[in-house]
N, C-alpha and C positions, 0 to 999 in steps of 0.2 A: 504494499499499500504506500502510495506516495504522499510525503508530508508537504503541506503548505510551505512556502518559502520561510515563514516566521513562526510556525507552530508545530507542536509534535501531535502525534495521533493520542487519542483518548487511550486510558488503560482500563483494565477491569476494576481497578479501585477508584476510578473517576477520572475527570480530565487530567491530562498531563500538564505540568507546569509549561509555560510559554518557553519555547526554544527559539532564540534569534540565531540568524545566520551570520556569524562574525566571519566565518571563513567560506570561501568559495572555490570549488576545484579549478576554475578557470584562471584564477590568479593567486592561488595558494603559495605562499612562501613559508617553507619549513622553518626558517630562522625566526619568523615571527609566531610560531606555534607556542601556545602556553605550555604544552608538554615538553617541547624541546628547551624552552627557557628554563623551566623548572629543573629539568635534568641537568642542564648546564650550571645552574646554581647549586644543585646538591653536590655536583662534581667539584665545584670550587670550595665549597664549604668543607667537603670531606678531605680535599686535598690540604686546606688550611689546618684542619684538626690533625690530620696525619703528621704534618710538619711540626706542630706544637706538642703533640701529645706522645709521639712514638720515638723512643730511643732504641738504639739497636738492641734486639732481643726482647722488647717489651711488646705488648700486644699492638696489632695493627688497628686502623679504624674500623673495619669490619669486625675484629674481635672485641672491641670496646663496648659495641652495642650490647651484645648479649651479657658481658660482664657487668655492666651496669644495671640491666634489667633484673639480673640475679640479685645483684646489691639492694636494689629498691624493692624487692619482693615481688615484682610483677610476674615472675615465673620462678618455679622451683623444680620443675621436671623438664626433661628433654623435649617432650611433646608441647608443653606450655611455652617453652623458650622458642622452639621453632615456629609456633604461631604467632608469638609476639614479635619476632624478628622478620615475619614473613619469608620463612625459608622452609624447604622441606625438610624431613627429619634426617635424611641421608647427609644433606649439606650442614645441618646443625651438628650431627655426630662428628663430622670432619673437623668442623670449627672447634668443637669441645675437645677434640684430640689434640689440637695445637695448643689450646689454652692449658689443658692438663699437662702437656710436655713443658710448658713454661712455668709450671707449679702455681698457676692462678686458681685453679678450681679442681674439684674431684667429684667423680660420680659415685653415689651411693645407692645400693639396690634397696628398695622399700622393704622393710620387715613384714608389713601387712600385705603388700601384693608385689610378688618378685618380678612381675612384668613392668612395674613402674621404677624408673631410675631418677633419683633426685640428684641435684647439682648443688654443691656447696662451694663457696669460695674459701681459699686459703686465706691466711693473714695477709700475705703478698697480694692476693687477688682483691681483698677488701681495701687495702691501701691504694692500689692502683684505681679501683672503681670510685673511691672518694675524691680522685682528681678529676674525674670526667665532667662534672657540672661546671667547675671553674674554667676549663678549657672550652667547653661548649658555649658557655655565656660569653667568654672574651671573643671567640670566632665569630659568633652570630652578631654580636654588638659591631664588630668591624664590618661586617657585610651590611649592616643596617645604617652605616655612617650617612649622616646628612638627613635622616628621617626625623620628623617630629614625632612626638608621642602619638597625636592624632592620625598622622599617616601609618604609623606602626600598628595602631589598633584598626584601622581600615583595612590595611594589608591582610592582617589576621582574619578579619572578617570575611574578606573575599576568598581567602584560602579555605576557610572553613565551609563557605558556600560550595567551592568547587569540589571539596571533599565530600560534602552531603550529597552533591549531585552524582558523584562517582559511586557512592555507596547506594544510592537509590537506583542508579543504573544497573549495578551489579545484582541488587536484590530482584530486580525485574527480570534480569537474565536468569537467576536461579529458578524463578517460577515457572519459566517456559517448559 
């Protein structure tokens, strides 16, 4: 079914929110794509974090994310951590292998359910994880140089709206 140029089809849950056509195939420029710009921003932030946080032999940027999520209690098992980090369990297992080899965490099989593996930080892992918010705050503030408080709040509002739209689209796709 073809959509009007400025609106989306109705959904079983009611009318779809208005969808405006900000991009058109005939004059599409990938460099102006919000996805491409967000990816470039994420890469720049990750590179800055990597430069500031990682000494030789310490965790890399991708390893800091699960380390910090364990530290803050967002995940205690391999499966929870994989979900939180948006990774499959195989990738998470390999990442945990590297963190364990660095002495930053250990896996402990649950006594109640042998299928469940809990992750615990070592003292060195806790020390490393405590540094993460300091570096993340510094790097993100550097990337927001020149923004006023109002602009920062507005940017967060726009990003939340894009995320809400993405989650709604994903939910609609799961219902099909």
